[in-house]
N, C-alpha and C positions, 0 to 999 in steps of 0.2 A: 615724146622725145625718144623713148626706148624703142618704139616701133620703127621709127625712121632709122635709128642706128642699126637695128637688126636687119632691116631691108637692105641698107647700104652694105653691111657686112656680107650678106648672101650674094649680092651682086659682085662685090669685090672678089669673093671666092669663086666667081664664075659659075655659080649654081644657076640652073635654069628655073627661074621663079615661075611657077605654074599659076598660082593665084595668091592674092594678098588682100586682106581686109583690115583696115585700121579699126573699124567699128567693132569687129569681132576679136581683134588682137591676134590674128592668125596669118602666118605666111607658110605656103607650101611650095617646096622646091624639089628638084632632082639634081643629084650630083652623079658624075660618071667616074669610075675608077680608071686609072691610067693604064694598068696592065692589060685588061681584057675588055674594057668599056662597059663593065657591069653597071647597072643603075642602082642608086641608093635613093630612097624617098626620104625627104627631110620635112619635118613639121616644126614650126616655131610658134609657141603660144605665149602671149603676154597678158598678164592680168594685174589689175590694180590690187595692191596689198598695203594696207596702212597708208603711210605718207609716200610710199614708193610704188614699185612695180615688181612683179615676179616674172622671170624669164624661164621658159621650159623648152628645151630643144631635144627632139627625138629623131633618130635616123634608123632606117631598116633596109637591109639589102633585099632586092626583089628575088634574087636567086641564091642558091647555095646554102650551106650550113655555117660557113665562116666568112667573115669579112676582113680577116687578117688585121683587125684592130682599126679599120677605116672609120667605122661609125663613131667609136669613142674619140678618135682624133678630131 
C-alpha cells in the first residue's frame, strides 16, 4: 500500500520516474529545478518494519554545491 502511495506521489509531483520495483521497495526518479533546469536524483526506499513499513527518501543534486534547499523540500 505504501509503495503505491509513494509512486502516486512521485507522479503527482511530476517527477520523471526512471525505475520502480515493488518487490525491492524502490523507486528512482529525477526532478528538475524551475530556475535553471538542474536535475535532482531522487531515491525512495520502502522496507517492512514490524507491523508497518519504513519510508526513506533521499535526493541529491547532480551539479553544484548548493541546491538552495530544494532537496529538503
